[in-house]
Backbone as ProteinMPNN parsed JSONL, in Angstrom:
{"seq_chain_A": "MYDAELMAVATGAAGTLVAAIATSGAERMRLKVAHFFRRATQDQQRAAAQAVDDTAARLTSPSPETQALAATAWAQLIAQYFAEHRDATSEVDELAVPAAPASKVWNQHNTASR", "coords_chain_A": {"N_chain_A": [[-6.952, -3.218, 70.044], [-8.875, -3.349, 67.03], [-8.518, -5.295, 64.034], [-7.866, -3.972, 60.709], [-9.526, -4.928, 58.624], [-11.714, -6.028, 59.991], [-12.681, -3.705, 61.25], [-13.384, -2.236, 58.993], [-15.525, -3.699, 57.936], [-17.274, -3.562, 60.125], [-17.656, -0.792, 60.288], [-18.905, -0.212, 57.831], [-21.267, -1.717, 58.115], [-22.318, -0.425, 60.336], [-22.852, 2.196, 59.425], [-24.834, 1.684, 57.497], [-26.747, 0.529, 59.141], [-27.438, 2.651, 60.855], [-28.573, 4.386, 58.988], [-30.739, 2.787, 58.252], [-32.171, 2.678, 60.65], [-32.899, 5.318, 60.798], [-34.583, 5.575, 58.558], [-36.362, 3.38, 58.591], [-37.096, 3.088, 61.207], [-36.85, 2.458, 64.766], [-38.259, 0.269, 65.825], [-38.569, -1.592, 63.722], [-35.924, -2.241, 63.182], [-34.966, -3.216, 65.549], [-35.485, -5.973, 65.904], [-33.803, -7.124, 63.954], [-31.313, -6.359, 64.935], [-31.328, -7.646, 67.424], [-31.382, -10.304, 66.553], [-28.928, -10.469, 65.216], [-27.085, -10.022, 67.321], [-27.388, -12.282, 68.849], [-25.655, -14.231, 69.944], [-24.287, -12.91, 71.848], [-23.386, -11.777, 75.171], [-25.765, -11.31, 77.855], [-25.553, -8.705, 78.821], [-24.31, -7.43, 76.662], [-26.293, -7.781, 74.747], [-28.336, -6.232, 75.862], [-27.062, -3.757, 75.74], [-26.895, -3.414, 72.973], [-29.625, -3.31, 72.287], [-30.335, -1.017, 73.694], [-28.75, 0.769, 72.326], [-30.039, 0.893, 69.858], [-32.393, 2.268, 70.574], [-31.218, 4.643, 71.557], [-29.964, 5.586, 69.249], [-32.174, 6.02, 67.575], [-33.426, 8.042, 69.05], [-31.497, 10.08, 68.906], [-31.608, 10.597, 66.215], [-33.913, 11.988, 65.798], [-33.712, 14.627, 65.208], [-32.046, 14.774, 62.701], [-28.687, 15.205, 61.636], [-25.69, 15.566, 59.713], [-23.538, 15.298, 61.499], [-24.694, 14.084, 63.733], [-25.51, 11.629, 62.663], [-22.999, 10.617, 61.988], [-21.773, 10.372, 64.516], [-23.473, 8.464, 65.682], [-23.033, 6.318, 63.937], [-20.341, 5.82, 64.433], [-20.425, 4.969, 67.104], [-21.944, 2.614, 66.778], [-20.205, 1.183, 65.109], [-18.087, 0.609, 66.835], [-19.407, -1.016, 68.719], [-20.255, -3.162, 67.092], [-17.766, -4.043, 66.114], [-16.542, -4.9, 68.481], [-18.193, -7.046, 69.086], [-17.682, -8.664, 66.846], [-15.007, -9.264, 67.37], [-15.217, -11.062, 69.42], [-16.867, -12.958, 68.357], [-16.103, -14.194, 65.717], [-17.283, -15.654, 63.65], [-19.608, -14.313, 63.17], [-19.188, -12.403, 61.278], [-19.89, -13.339, 58.811], [-22.579, -13.061, 58.831], [-23.149, -10.422, 58.779], [-24.194, -9.141, 56.576], [-26.94, -9.513, 56.697], [-27.611, -7.857, 58.797], [-26.777, -5.418, 57.825], [-28.343, -4.901, 55.619], [-30.758, -2.693, 54.71], [-33.974, -2.434, 56.213], [-37.0, -2.967, 54.49], [-38.921, -0.155, 53.628], [-41.821, 0.704, 55.487], [-44.911, -0.082, 54.088], [-47.327, 2.071, 52.664], [-50.74, 2.449, 52.795], [-53.31, 3.809, 51.049], [-56.572, 4.897, 51.2], [-59.117, 5.957, 49.216], [-62.112, 7.622, 49.077], [-64.708, 8.551, 47.129], [-67.48, 10.514, 46.954], [-70.557, 11.663, 45.756], [-73.1, 14.064, 45.633], [-76.317, 15.426, 44.815]], "CA_chain_A": [[-7.539, -2.58, 68.869], [-9.388, -4.303, 66.065], [-7.784, -5.216, 62.773], [-8.445, -3.052, 59.723], [-10.619, -5.576, 57.894], [-12.843, -6.126, 60.903], [-13.225, -2.356, 61.42], [-14.018, -1.814, 57.739], [-16.826, -4.371, 57.877], [-18.101, -3.002, 61.198], [-17.995, 0.587, 59.939], [-19.902, -0.269, 56.765], [-22.527, -2.191, 58.69], [-22.823, 0.603, 61.248], [-23.434, 3.278, 58.629], [-26.082, 1.211, 56.911], [-27.698, 0.321, 60.232], [-27.919, 3.974, 61.288], [-29.489, 4.855, 57.939], [-31.964, 1.974, 58.327], [-32.929, 3.127, 61.827], [-33.453, 6.629, 60.449], [-35.661, 5.468, 57.573], [-37.335, 2.338, 58.921], [-37.49, 3.211, 62.599], [-36.222, 1.577, 65.75], [-39.02, -0.974, 66.01], [-38.272, -2.539, 62.637], [-34.526, -2.662, 63.229], [-34.675, -3.866, 66.832], [-35.462, -7.429, 65.707], [-32.591, -7.475, 63.215], [-30.181, -6.197, 65.849], [-31.412, -8.736, 68.408], [-30.983, -11.549, 65.888], [-27.494, -10.411, 64.946], [-26.342, -10.112, 68.581], [-27.951, -13.39, 69.63], [-24.618, -14.981, 70.642], [-23.657, -12.004, 72.806], [-23.807, -11.901, 76.563], [-26.988, -10.542, 78.117], [-25.184, -7.291, 78.922], [-24.087, -6.938, 75.304], [-27.597, -7.715, 74.086], [-29.011, -5.052, 76.402], [-26.376, -2.577, 75.201], [-27.303, -3.28, 71.57], [-31.021, -2.852, 72.279], [-30.324, 0.38, 74.135], [-28.14, 1.554, 71.245], [-31.092, 1.129, 68.864], [-33.231, 3.34, 71.105], [-30.417, 5.867, 71.608], [-29.778, 6.051, 67.876], [-33.461, 6.557, 67.118], [-33.643, 9.316, 69.743], [-30.576, 11.067, 68.324], [-31.96, 10.892, 64.828], [-35.163, 12.748, 65.687], [-33.307, 15.836, 64.489], [-30.82, 14.273, 62.084], [-27.697, 16.053, 61.0], [-24.545, 14.71, 59.362], [-22.728, 15.033, 62.691], [-25.44, 13.127, 64.555], [-25.412, 10.325, 62.015], [-21.608, 10.159, 62.091], [-21.553, 9.929, 65.9], [-24.207, 7.215, 65.875], [-22.34, 5.275, 63.169], [-19.096, 5.502, 65.152], [-20.79, 4.161, 68.279], [-22.33, 1.285, 66.294], [-19.013, 0.506, 64.592], [-17.368, 0.068, 67.99], [-20.215, -2.101, 69.275], [-20.197, -4.288, 66.158], [-16.384, -4.544, 66.086], [-16.327, -5.647, 69.724], [-18.915, -8.307, 68.923], [-16.91, -9.453, 65.883], [-13.779, -9.736, 68.009], [-15.562, -12.206, 70.251], [-17.638, -13.913, 67.55], [-15.612, -14.023, 64.335], [-18.209, -16.261, 62.702], [-20.714, -13.384, 62.915], [-18.899, -11.557, 60.115], [-20.616, -13.876, 57.648], [-23.983, -12.689, 58.98], [-23.29, -8.972, 58.838], [-25.024, -8.684, 55.464], [-28.328, -9.486, 57.165], [-27.759, -6.675, 59.633], [-26.502, -4.206, 57.063], [-29.357, -4.661, 54.594], [-31.828, -1.913, 55.329], [-35.318, -2.997, 56.18], [-37.869, -2.322, 53.504], [-39.774, 0.823, 54.303], [-43.2, 0.288, 55.714], [-45.767, 0.33, 52.977], [-48.444, 2.934, 53.041], [-51.971, 2.134, 52.071], [-54.207, 4.954, 51.021], [-57.935, 4.609, 50.783], [-59.792, 7.164, 48.769], [-63.548, 7.436, 48.895], [-65.319, 9.692, 46.474], [-68.945, 10.491, 46.968], [-71.166, 12.842, 45.141], [-74.545, 14.225, 45.903], [-76.939, 16.547, 44.104]], "C_chain_A": [[-7.942, -3.664, 67.876], [-8.609, -4.179, 64.766], [-8.571, -4.418, 61.738], [-9.626, -3.662, 58.982], [-11.881, -5.648, 58.752], [-13.495, -4.752, 61.088], [-13.908, -1.863, 60.155], [-15.414, -2.423, 57.618], [-17.774, -3.765, 58.915], [-18.551, -1.581, 60.86], [-19.049, 0.634, 58.84], [-21.262, -0.697, 57.285], [-23.148, -1.122, 59.579], [-23.484, 1.744, 60.485], [-24.765, 2.895, 58.026], [-27.153, 1.022, 57.977], [-28.277, 1.653, 60.716], [-28.904, 4.529, 60.261], [-30.811, 4.092, 57.993], [-32.813, 2.369, 59.531], [-33.6, 4.456, 61.512], [-34.653, 6.504, 59.515], [-36.746, 4.481, 57.977], [-37.828, 2.409, 60.355], [-36.872, 2.148, 63.486], [-36.943, 0.244, 65.871], [-38.66, -2.012, 64.96], [-36.853, -3.082, 62.74], [-34.171, -3.397, 64.515], [-34.584, -5.389, 66.677], [-34.216, -7.883, 64.959], [-31.368, -7.403, 64.126], [-30.173, -7.328, 66.876], [-30.973, -10.061, 67.788], [-29.474, -11.572, 65.654], [-26.679, -10.627, 66.221], [-26.787, -11.293, 69.442], [-26.901, -14.199, 70.389], [-23.911, -14.145, 71.714], [-24.107, -12.323, 74.223], [-25.077, -11.083, 76.754], [-26.693, -9.053, 78.227], [-24.964, -6.689, 77.536], [-25.404, -6.827, 74.537], [-28.387, -6.503, 74.56], [-28.389, -3.772, 75.845], [-26.773, -2.343, 73.749], [-28.736, -2.779, 71.469], [-31.107, -1.395, 72.693], [-29.74, 1.281, 73.05], [-29.147, 1.834, 70.13], [-31.961, 2.301, 69.321], [-32.483, 4.673, 71.129], [-30.226, 6.456, 70.212], [-31.057, 6.678, 67.346], [-33.733, 7.909, 67.769], [-32.745, 10.41, 69.176], [-31.012, 11.499, 66.938], [-33.29, 11.616, 64.682], [-34.905, 14.105, 65.038], [-31.978, 15.528, 63.807], [-29.961, 15.385, 61.483], [-26.537, 15.142, 60.616], [-23.683, 14.357, 60.575], [-23.389, 13.983, 63.576], [-25.336, 11.735, 63.967], [-24.006, 9.764, 62.123], [-21.3, 9.654, 63.501], [-22.245, 8.603, 66.17], [-23.505, 6.064, 65.145], [-21.043, 4.866, 63.853], [-19.384, 4.629, 66.366], [-21.167, 2.744, 67.861], [-21.116, 0.513, 65.782], [-18.218, -0.121, 65.733], [-18.107, -1.133, 68.59], [-20.133, -3.352, 68.392], [-18.795, -4.887, 66.123], [-16.066, -5.353, 67.338], [-16.993, -7.023, 69.63], [-18.164, -9.227, 67.959], [-15.652, -10.037, 66.517], [-14.043, -10.98, 68.841], [-16.254, -13.313, 69.465], [-17.271, -13.73, 66.076], [-16.575, -14.602, 63.306], [-19.387, -15.347, 62.375], [-20.443, -12.492, 61.709], [-19.612, -12.057, 58.874], [-22.091, -13.484, 57.684], [-24.213, -11.183, 58.908], [-24.151, -8.437, 57.698], [-26.488, -8.593, 55.87], [-28.589, -8.242, 58.0], [-27.667, -5.409, 58.799], [-27.526, -3.925, 55.971], [-30.495, -3.885, 55.239], [-33.174, -2.615, 55.212], [-36.135, -2.251, 55.141], [-38.753, -1.314, 54.224], [-41.196, 0.302, 54.441], [-44.067, 0.788, 54.56], [-46.908, 1.185, 53.512], [-49.623, 2.563, 52.164], [-52.881, 3.341, 52.185], [-55.557, 4.488, 50.531], [-58.587, 5.926, 50.4], [-61.245, 6.822, 48.525], [-64.102, 8.708, 48.284], [-66.834, 9.516, 46.516], [-69.444, 11.776, 46.334], [-72.627, 12.893, 45.521], [-75.041, 15.449, 45.15], [-78.151, 16.997, 44.803]], "O_chain_A": [[-7.399, -4.769, 67.895], [-8.103, -3.108, 64.43], [-9.778, -4.216, 61.873], [-10.622, -2.982, 58.738], [-12.981, -5.359, 58.281], [-14.721, -4.643, 61.083], [-14.907, -1.148, 60.231], [-16.366, -1.741, 57.241], [-18.936, -3.49, 58.616], [-19.696, -1.212, 61.119], [-19.983, 1.433, 58.909], [-22.285, -0.108, 56.936], [-24.365, -0.935, 59.575], [-24.561, 2.205, 60.864], [-25.712, 3.681, 58.037], [-28.326, 1.317, 57.747], [-29.479, 1.756, 60.958], [-29.946, 5.075, 60.624], [-31.877, 4.676, 57.802], [-34.041, 2.391, 59.444], [-34.739, 4.691, 61.914], [-35.631, 7.238, 59.657], [-37.926, 4.724, 57.729], [-38.872, 1.845, 60.681], [-36.436, 1.093, 63.025], [-36.303, -0.799, 66.006], [-38.467, -3.185, 65.282], [-36.605, -4.245, 62.423], [-33.178, -4.123, 64.56], [-33.7, -6.019, 67.257], [-33.634, -8.915, 65.293], [-30.501, -8.276, 64.092], [-29.122, -7.901, 67.161], [-30.274, -10.847, 68.427], [-28.825, -12.594, 65.875], [-25.68, -11.345, 66.195], [-26.572, -11.286, 70.654], [-27.236, -14.809, 71.404], [-23.025, -14.647, 72.406], [-25.082, -13.043, 74.438], [-25.423, -10.259, 75.908], [-27.488, -8.227, 77.779], [-25.387, -5.564, 77.271], [-25.602, -5.887, 73.768], [-29.032, -5.824, 73.76], [-29.097, -2.819, 75.519], [-26.965, -1.2, 73.336], [-29.03, -1.911, 70.646], [-31.867, -0.623, 72.107], [-30.181, 2.417, 72.874], [-29.111, 2.903, 69.522], [-32.232, 3.217, 68.545], [-33.04, 5.709, 70.766], [-30.314, 7.669, 70.02], [-31.023, 7.748, 66.737], [-34.221, 8.825, 67.108], [-33.189, 11.542, 68.988], [-30.802, 12.646, 66.542], [-33.751, 11.838, 63.563], [-35.79, 14.663, 64.39], [-30.919, 15.958, 64.265], [-30.458, 16.355, 60.91], [-26.422, 14.042, 61.156], [-23.16, 13.246, 60.667], [-22.718, 13.097, 64.105], [-25.1, 10.768, 64.69], [-23.834, 8.562, 62.329], [-20.643, 8.627, 63.663], [-21.675, 7.719, 66.81], [-23.398, 4.962, 65.683], [-20.686, 3.688, 63.85], [-18.669, 3.66, 66.624], [-20.761, 1.778, 68.506], [-21.017, -0.693, 66.003], [-17.734, -1.247, 65.614], [-17.49, -2.144, 68.925], [-19.962, -4.463, 68.893], [-18.647, -6.109, 66.103], [-15.393, -6.381, 67.26], [-16.421, -8.031, 70.045], [-18.024, -10.422, 68.218], [-15.277, -11.174, 66.231], [-13.182, -11.852, 68.951], [-16.227, -14.476, 69.869], [-18.045, -13.177, 65.296], [-16.668, -14.082, 62.194], [-20.094, -15.587, 61.396], [-21.37, -11.887, 61.171], [-19.909, -11.272, 57.973], [-22.778, -13.57, 56.666], [-25.354, -10.725, 58.971], [-24.774, -7.385, 57.841], [-27.198, -7.689, 55.43], [-29.663, -7.645, 57.92], [-28.392, -4.443, 59.037], [-27.57, -2.812, 55.447], [-31.119, -4.352, 56.192], [-33.457, -3.299, 54.229], [-35.97, -1.047, 54.946], [-39.272, -1.593, 55.305], [-41.689, -0.448, 53.598], [-43.956, 1.934, 54.126], [-47.369, 1.031, 54.643], [-49.497, 2.39, 50.952], [-53.177, 3.822, 53.279], [-55.652, 3.758, 49.544], [-58.6, 6.882, 51.176], [-61.562, 5.847, 47.844], [-63.98, 9.795, 48.848], [-67.367, 8.47, 46.146], [-68.799, 12.824, 46.391], [-73.284, 11.868, 45.701], [-74.286, 16.384, 44.883], [-78.811, 17.934, 44.352]]}, "name": "protein", "num_of_chains": 1, "seq": "MYDAELMAVATGAAGTLVAAIATSGAERMRLKVAHFFRRATQDQQRAAAQAVDDTAARLTSPSPETQALAATAWAQLIAQYFAEHRDATSEVDELAVPAAPASKVWNQHNTASR"}
């Protein structure tokens, strides 16, 4: 089992990550997740990438229960990574900071004729 401090950090990061996937989308968060898990084994990296896709798929019809389940799964994945790479805890802020939402550009064209 993981120690309480490690689980607290992992749980906080997981909740923020799930919210970021919900608001920013899987594509934007995939790069952050890949960067964070860069020291992981290839299997762990694949599991993290798959978790991004799974989370995005679950959140297509978001509910508090769905978000809680996704956050729990991420907390376990992150805690396992922390257990093997303690130095990654200093980088968790980068993972937990939500990506800025994609900007929207609107073009309005007004024409008149008589």
